[in-house]
VMD Tcl script that draws the C-alpha trace (Angstrom):
set ca {
  {0.20 -0.08 -0.11}
  {2.71 2.45 0.90}
  {4.53 1.67 -2.48}
  {1.38 2.52 -4.22}
  {1.05 5.97 -2.52}
  {4.82 6.54 -3.19}
  {4.58 5.82 -6.69}
  {1.36 7.86 -7.42}
  {2.66 10.73 -5.53}
  {6.22 10.51 -7.73}
  {3.84 10.33 -10.76}
  {1.75 13.41 -9.70}
  {5.08 15.35 -8.87}
  {6.67 14.60 -11.95}
  {3.57 15.54 -14.02}
  {3.25 18.88 -12.12}
  {7.07 19.68 -12.92}
  {6.64 19.26 -16.50}
  {3.06 20.72 -17.14}
  {4.71 24.32 -17.02}
  {7.43 23.33 -19.66}
  {4.94 21.99 -21.82}
  {2.74 24.88 -21.66}
  {5.55 27.44 -22.34}
  {6.76 25.20 -25.29}
  {3.36 25.58 -26.92}
  {2.96 29.34 -26.18}
  {2.67 31.57 -29.35}
  {5.50 33.45 -29.77}
  {5.13 37.30 -29.39}
  {6.39 39.79 -31.80}
  {8.95 42.16 -30.68}
  {8.41 45.84 -30.63}
  {11.08 48.47 -30.13}
  {10.06 52.15 -29.41}
  {11.70 54.60 -31.66}
  {11.75 58.30 -31.11}
  {10.84 61.01 -33.54}
  {12.77 63.85 -32.66}
  {11.08 66.36 -34.96}
  {7.57 65.46 -33.95}
  {8.53 64.70 -30.27}
  {6.87 61.46 -29.92}
  {7.52 57.87 -29.73}
  {6.66 55.00 -32.12}
  {6.45 51.50 -31.58}
  {8.36 49.68 -34.32}
  {6.43 46.41 -35.16}
  {5.07 44.49 -38.19}
  {2.92 47.21 -39.01}
  {5.78 49.88 -38.93}
  {7.73 47.41 -41.20}
  {5.08 47.47 -43.64}
  {4.81 51.12 -43.62}
  {8.55 51.51 -44.11}
  {8.30 48.95 -47.05}
  {5.57 51.08 -48.69}
  {7.93 54.54 -48.05}
  {11.03 52.60 -49.64}
  {8.73 52.01 -52.68}
  {7.79 55.65 -53.01}
  {11.48 56.53 -52.35}
  {13.90 54.08 -54.40}
  {16.91 56.12 -53.22}
  {16.33 54.36 -49.76}
  {17.55 51.01 -50.31}
  {18.31 49.90 -46.56}
  {16.40 49.13 -43.46}
  {15.34 51.89 -41.12}
  {18.10 50.94 -38.84}
  {20.94 51.33 -41.43}
  {19.57 54.43 -42.67}
  {21.02 58.04 -42.08}
  {19.44 60.11 -39.56}
  {18.44 62.52 -42.48}
  {16.50 59.46 -44.10}
  {14.90 58.62 -40.86}
  {13.56 61.98 -40.31}
  {12.05 61.93 -43.94}
  {10.47 58.59 -42.97}
  {8.80 60.03 -39.94}
  {7.51 63.16 -41.81}
  {6.14 60.81 -44.52}
  {4.75 58.69 -41.89}
  {2.86 61.55 -40.01}
  {1.17 62.34 -43.46}
  {0.20 58.69 -43.96}
  {-1.14 57.22 -41.09}
  {-2.39 53.45 -40.84}
  {-6.06 52.82 -42.47}
  {-6.54 49.39 -40.71}
}
mol new
graphics top color blue
foreach p $ca { graphics top sphere $p radius 0.5 }
foreach p [lrange $ca 0 end-1] q [lrange $ca 1 end] { graphics top cylinder $p $q radius 0.2 }
display resetview
């Protein structure tokens, strides 16, 4: 009888220890958002998937900017934010 209780206790303890790992392994990945400061407009923007799409659209309209936002010069970044304030999301 004691062996059965000991066995069942160890099974439940093992299950309780494994459950959080299984739950976190199946959790949906969260998109990473970075805050970017727009000096000219004195506001912050969350750089996420939506902002990536907007920057891609901006680069399509301005082919001379063939680099990512992070690699763009400060002048180009300021031009993007000026454009961005004129083109808000329409979701």
